N, C-alpha and C positions, 0 to 999 in steps of 0.2 A: 412096563414104563413107570417111572416115578416122577415126582414133581421136579426132581433135579435134571431130568432129561432135556426139557426145553432149554434150560440154562446152558447145559453142556454143548448142545448143538449151536446155540447162539455164540458162545465163546469160541468154539472151534472155528467157526466161520470168520469171526472177527480177528482171531489170532493169525489166520492165514493172510489177512490183509494188513497186519501190523496196526490195527486200530485199537486193540485192547491194551497195548503195551504201555500204559501210563499208570502211575500209582493211583491217582484219585479215581480214574475210570474203573480200575480194578475194584476199589473200595465201593464204588457205586453199584457195580454188578453184584457184589456180595450183599449189599444192602437190599437190592431189589429182591434177591432170593430170600433173604431173611424176612423181608416184609411180606413175602408171599408164603410164609410158613403156615399161613392159614390154609395151605394148599397141599393137596396130594391127589393125584389122579385116582387113587384108591380110597379116598376118604368116603365116609358115608354120605347119604343124601344131603342136599343143602339144608342149612339151618332153617328151622321154622319156629314160630312162636304162635301158640294157640292155632296151629294148623295154617297159618298165613305165611306163605313163602315170600310174600312181598314185604314182610315186616323186617326189613334190613336196616342196619344202622349206617347212615351216610358218613363216610370218613374221607377227609382230604389230606393227602400226604405232600409235604414239600420234599422234592427229590433233587438231590444234587447230581448233575451230570456235566462235567466240564465241557462237553461238546454242545450242551444245550439241547434245545428241542430237536435239532437235526441228528442228535446222537441215537444210539440203539435203545434208548430208554423206552420208546414206544412199544416195541414188541414184547419186551420183558414185563412191563407194567400191564399190558393187556392180559398176559398170562396171570399175573398177580390178581388182577381185577376179577377174572373168572374164578380163580381159586378162593378168593376172599369170601365169596358167597357161602362157602362151606361152613364158615364159622360166624355167619350172620353179619357180614360187613359189605356194604356197597362202596367199593374203593374207587376214589378218583385221585388225581395227582396234578401237581404243577411242577414243572422242571425249572431248575435254576443252575446256571453255569458257575455260580460263585457259592461256595459252601457257607461263607459267612452270611450272605444275604438269605439263604435258605433257613439258616438258624434264626436270624432276626425275624423273619416272617413267622416262624413257628412261635417265637417268644411273644409276638404281637397278637397271637391268637388267630392268625389267618389260615393256619392249617393244624391238623391234629397230631401229626407225627412227622419226624424228620430223621434222616440218616446223618451221622457225623463220626469223626475219628474219636477214639476213646478219650484223648486228652481234652477235647472240646466238650465231651459229655460231663466232665468234672464240674462244669457250671450247674448241671442239673442233678448230679449224683456223685458226690465225692468218693463214695465207696467204689463204684465201678470205674469212675474216672481216674482212679489211681492204679489201675492194673498195668499201666505202661511205665511204672516206676523204673528208673534206670537200674539195670542189672538184677532185677528182682525175679525174673523168670528165665531159667536156664535153657528151656527147650519147649518145643510144641507139646511134648508129653506133659510137662508141668502145667502149661497153659490149659491143656484139655481138662486136667483134673480140677483146676481152679474154676474154669467156666462151668463145668458140670456141677461142682459144689454150690456155686452161688446161683445157678439157674434152677436148682431144685425147689420144690414147694416149701421146704423148711426155711429157705432163705428169702422167700418172697417179700417179706417186710423190708429187706435191705434194698430191694429193687425200686421201692416207691418212696419218693420224697415229695411231700406236698401234693401238688396236682400232677407231678410228673412220674413216669414209671419207665424203666428200661424193659423194652419188649423183646430184645434180642441182642446177644453178644456173640460175635464171631471173630476168628483170627483174621487180622488184616496184614500180617507179614512180620517176618523177622527183620529187624533193622540193623544193617551192617554199616560200619564206618569205612568210608572210602578216603584214602589219604594219598597225597602226591609225594610223600616221603615214607617209604616202607622201612626205613631204619628206626623209626620211632616205635618203641615197643612198650613204653610205660606212660601212663597218663600224665605224669609230671613233665614229660618231654614235649607235651603239646603247647607249652608256654610260648607265646609269640606267634603262634599259627592263627590263621584266619579261618573261621568256620561258618558255614551257612546255617542259620537257625531260623525256625519258623516263628512267626508272630503268634502270640497267644499261648505260649508255653512258659509259665512262670518259673519253672525250674532252670530254664536256659540261662537266666541272669546269674543264678547262684553257681551253676556248673562252669560257666565261662569265667567268672571271677576266681573260682577255686583253682582252675587249671591254667589261668593266665592266657586264655584264648581270647582273640578279638572276634566278637560276634558280628556277623553280617546278616541283617534281616533279609529274609528271602521268602519266596513262595515255594511250593513243592516243585513246580516246573523250573523256575529260574535258578534254584539252588544247584541243580544239575548242570545247567548251562554255565553258571559261574565257576563250577568245579572244572569243567572241560576247558574253559578259556583261561584258567589260572587266577581268576579273581579271588577265589578262596582256596585254601589248602586242604580243607576237610569238609566233607558233607556226609550226611546220613541218609540211607535209602535202602529199600528192599532190593533183592537180587533182580526182580523183574525189570528194573529200569536199565540194567546194564546194556543189553543188546539194542533196544530201540533208540536209546539216547546216545549210543556210541561212546560209552564212558571210557573206552580204552584210550580215547583222546586225552582225557584228564589223567589217566593212570600212567601213561608213558612220559618219560622213560623210567622213572624210579618209584612209581606209586604202587599201591596195592589195596587189598580189601581184607580187613581183619576177619578171620574165619569165624570167630565167635561173635554172634550178634550181641549188641550191648543192651538191647531191649526188644520186646515183642509188643506190637501195638494191636489194638482191637478196633473193630468197627461196631458201633452200637446204634440201636434204634431207640429213640426217645419219643414218648407219646404222652398225651393227656389221658390217663387211664379211665376217667369217668366217661369219656366219649365212646368207649368200646364195650362190647358185650362182656358179661361176667366170664371169667376164666380165659378170655382171649389171650391175655398177656402170658399166662403160665403155659398155655398150649404152644405159643410161639417160641418161648424160651426153651421148652423141652424139645421142640422140633429142631431148633438150632443145634442143640447138643447132639442129637441123632446124626446130624449131617457133618459134624465137626471134622472127621477124618477126610471127607471129600474136599472140604475147604483146604485142609492142610496140603493135600496132594496138589491141589490147584496152585497153591502158593510156593511150594518147594520145587516143583519141576524146573522152573527157570534157573535155579541155582546151578544146575548141571550144564547150562550153556556158557558159564563163565570159565575161561581158560584156567587151568590149574595153576599156572605160574603167577597169576595175580593174587591168589589167596595168601594171606600172611598168617603163619602158624606162630602163635605166641608161646614160648617155652613155658612149661608148667610152673617152674619156680617164679617166673615173672607174672604169669597170669594170676597167681594167688594174690599179687599186689592189686590187680584190677578188681578182683572179687571183694577184697576188704575195703578198697577205696570206694567202690560203689555202695557197699553196705553203710559206710560212714556217711556218705551223701544222703542215702535214704533216711537214716536216723535223723540227720539234721533237717531235711526237708519235711519229715514227719513232725518234728518239733515246731517247725514254722507253720504248720498247717497246710502246706502245699500238697503233701500226700496224706491220705487218710490212714491213720495209724491202725485202724481195724483191718484194712486191706493189707498193709505191710505185715501185720501179725499172721494173717491167713497165709500169705505167700511164703513166709518163713516156715510155718508149720508144714506146708506141702514140700518145701525143699528138704526139710529135715526128715520128713517121713520117707521120702524117696532116697535119701542118702544121710543116714544118721551120723556118718563120720565127718561131716562138714564141721569146720572149726566154729562156725557161728552157732551150731546147735548146743555147744557147751559154753558159749560166751557169757560173761557176767551181764553185759548189757545186750538185751535182745530187742529186736523190732516187735 
């Protein structure tokens, strides 16, 4: 048995009851496991200092669970609390049903760590917070290489900015574009369409203006509802939401899902590093890398539940326009300081290392 086993059992049970099938709740589970990377059933004896097993560092985590205290957070965090002893932490937690409130509480110093989506982590670390740059990551394989690279001890200094440090980075899903009009095959044809966008994503304004899209401010939950009832023409979501949110309602009669994800998002754990035992953060990041492929399987399995006829295959000669268009957007957003140019450069190097024939690899202007 590994530390992953309790999580798998919990998720299997919840999936049967359709409880897990929401995007933020899925992120929450991934966070809980990442936070419990201090854990492994096979880890050595609990941390001690000068032979005193009771000399543990008290840590309070702000945990986002959209269901709130009534959600399955309890059991998972109980596991995390037990495991945390192995690396010298006495872990406690407070549950919030609103991600923004959890982050605000963390910023006010009322807790020592918090889980959040990658784009929200940009406030604390622009380097890791730019991993979700539009079109920058072509596949989970690329994302795995990038996370492994920046989670290594050699990159530790990039994880820490002031009092904050990134304690764990994991995949949170490939984001697909859902459209009510499957005849649209190029970005320029989005002009005039209404798209659900999340608050707090600064690149949304630029991209909406560039493509002539009418942005409709939404939350993760109601963006899907707006798509289903026709309030918006476009929305972005991971494959996991298709079945539980009955997205076929919004896709019928002429809609579809672009088969190539336009970005991959991450889930990140941000903490005040001075509160934790030495080397805790690096151990957590390394453990996250070890479990990467398990996370990916967890995220990709739902894609198989989507009927084949909904997927939109963009012809190669047209998809090349998307690739270049996204590259131009990243360059501009990098110049504006919305994306960290160090991150853009790293992701370009990974793309070119994995496929040196890409046009961008020999381009005069590079990220």
